[in-house]
C-alpha positions as CSV (number, residue, x, y, z in Angstrom):
1,X,-31.0,-6.7,9.4
2,X,-31.4,-7.4,5.7
3,X,-29.3,-8.1,2.7
4,X,-29.4,-6.7,-0.8
5,X,-28.8,-9.2,-3.6
6,X,-27.2,-8.0,-6.8
7,X,-25.8,-9.6,-9.9
8,X,-22.7,-9.0,-12.0
9,X,-20.9,-10.7,-14.9
10,X,-17.6,-12.4,-14.7
11,X,-14.8,-12.4,-17.2
12,X,-16.5,-15.0,-19.4
13,X,-20.0,-13.7,-19.1
14,X,-21.1,-16.0,-16.2
15,X,-23.7,-14.2,-14.1
16,X,-22.7,-14.1,-10.4
17,X,-25.0,-13.3,-7.5
18,X,-23.6,-11.3,-4.6
19,X,-25.1,-9.8,-1.4
20,X,-24.4,-6.7,0.7
21,X,-25.5,-6.4,4.3
22,X,-24.7,-4.0,7.1
23,X,-23.1,-0.6,7.1
24,X,-19.5,0.6,7.6
25,X,-16.1,-0.3,6.4
26,X,-16.1,-3.2,3.9
27,X,-15.5,-6.8,4.8
28,X,-15.4,-9.4,2.0
29,X,-16.0,-13.1,2.4
30,X,-14.9,-15.5,-0.3
31,X,-17.5,-18.1,-1.3
32,X,-17.7,-21.4,0.5
33,X,-18.7,-24.8,-0.9
34,X,-22.3,-25.0,-2.0
35,X,-23.3,-21.5,-1.2
36,X,-26.7,-20.0,-1.6
37,X,-27.1,-16.4,-0.4
38,X,-30.7,-16.7,0.6
39,X,-30.4,-20.0,2.4
40,X,-27.2,-19.0,4.1
41,X,-28.9,-15.8,5.3
42,X,-31.6,-17.9,7.0
43,X,-29.3,-20.7,8.2
44,X,-29.1,-21.3,12.0
45,X,-25.4,-22.1,11.5
46,X,-24.5,-19.0,9.5
47,X,-27.0,-16.4,10.7
48,X,-25.0,-15.4,13.9
49,X,-21.8,-15.0,11.9
50,X,-23.5,-12.9,9.3
51,X,-25.3,-10.7,11.9
52,X,-22.0,-10.2,13.7
53,X,-20.0,-9.2,10.6
54,X,-22.8,-7.0,9.3
55,X,-23.1,-5.2,12.6
56,X,-20.0,-3.1,12.1
57,X,-19.2,-3.6,8.5
58,X,-20.6,-3.7,5.0
59,X,-20.3,-7.5,4.4
60,X,-19.9,-8.7,0.8
61,X,-20.7,-12.4,0.1
62,X,-21.4,-14.2,-3.2
63,X,-22.4,-17.5,-4.7
64,X,-19.8,-19.5,-6.6
65,X,-20.7,-20.2,-10.2
66,X,-22.8,-23.3,-10.4
67,X,-24.3,-22.7,-6.9
68,X,-27.0,-20.6,-5.3
69,X,-28.3,-17.8,-7.3
70,X,-25.3,-17.7,-9.7
71,X,-25.3,-19.2,-13.2
72,X,-25.2,-22.9,-13.3
73,X,-22.2,-22.9,-15.7
74,X,-19.6,-25.5,-14.8
75,X,-17.3,-24.8,-17.7
76,X,-13.7,-24.1,-16.8
77,X,-14.2,-24.6,-13.1
78,X,-10.7,-24.1,-11.5
79,X,-9.1,-22.1,-8.8
80,X,-8.1,-19.5,-11.5
81,X,-11.8,-19.2,-12.5
82,X,-12.9,-18.8,-8.9
83,X,-10.3,-16.1,-8.3
84,X,-11.4,-14.2,-11.4
85,X,-15.0,-14.5,-10.4
86,X,-14.1,-13.2,-6.9
87,X,-12.3,-10.2,-8.6
88,X,-15.4,-9.5,-10.7
89,X,-17.7,-9.5,-7.6
90,X,-15.3,-7.2,-5.6
91,X,-15.1,-4.8,-8.6
92,X,-18.9,-4.8,-9.1
93,X,-19.3,-3.9,-5.4
94,X,-16.9,-1.0,-5.8
95,X,-14.6,-2.1,-2.9
96,X,-11.0,-0.8,-3.3
97,X,-9.3,-2.0,-0.2
98,X,-10.7,-4.5,2.4
99,X,-10.2,-7.2,4.9
100,X,-10.7,-10.6,3.3
101,X,-12.3,-13.6,5.2
102,X,-11.6,-17.0,3.6
103,X,-13.7,-19.8,5.2
104,X,-13.2,-23.5,4.3
105,X,-13.1,-23.7,0.4
106,X,-13.0,-19.9,0.3
107,X,-9.5,-20.0,1.9
108,X,-7.6,-20.9,-1.2
109,X,-9.6,-18.4,-3.2
110,X,-8.7,-15.7,-0.7
111,X,-5.0,-16.6,-0.6
112,X,-4.7,-16.7,-4.4
113,X,-6.6,-13.3,-4.7
114,X,-4.4,-11.7,-2.0
115,X,-1.3,-13.0,-3.7
116,X,-2.4,-11.4,-7.0
117,X,-3.8,-8.2,-5.5
118,X,-1.8,-7.5,-2.3
119,X,-2.5,-3.7,-2.5
120,X,-6.3,-4.4,-2.3
121,X,-6.3,-6.8,0.7
122,X,-5.9,-5.0,3.9
123,X,-6.0,-8.0,6.2
124,X,-6.5,-11.7,5.2
125,X,-8.3,-13.9,7.7
126,X,-8.5,-17.6,7.2
127,X,-10.9,-19.9,9.1
128,X,-10.7,-23.7,8.5
129,X,-9.3,-23.7,4.9
130,X,-7.7,-26.7,3.3
131,X,-4.1,-26.5,2.1
132,X,-4.6,-28.6,-1.1
133,X,-7.9,-29.4,-2.6
134,X,-8.7,-32.3,-5.0
135,X,-8.0,-30.2,-8.1
136,X,-4.5,-29.3,-6.8
137,X,-3.4,-32.8,-5.5
138,X,-1.2,-34.5,-8.0
139,X,-1.8,-38.0,-6.7
140,X,-5.6,-37.6,-7.5
141,X,-5.1,-36.4,-11.1
142,X,-6.0,-38.9,-13.9
143,X,-3.1,-40.3,-15.8
């Protein structure tokens, strides 16, 4: 099994890397912390997951801005930016309606996207997400 890596631009011009693997109905995975499409594909931890999901679906994954093969731009890093980047990747891949897998840090991105675009998300699936990240926790914000 192989993956095809492509690139698209987000709302502010940041270049985002995304990968497609497998054949069949779409399945979209929101990006996790410190992603890298090529390393994740070869990872002993991730490879069984990716092979399983690519076995019956067209799996779409991407690198967050600042990680992997995407631009190293850290300007305006926020949940809103990540959700807009996610939307750009899904649009570039041409997926209209799809199940959405949110793993770890990708969970809040998946939830926020599904809330904004409920007609596009067929089924949200969350695995190990956090409820409130550092950027959303008021007790950790500078005064």
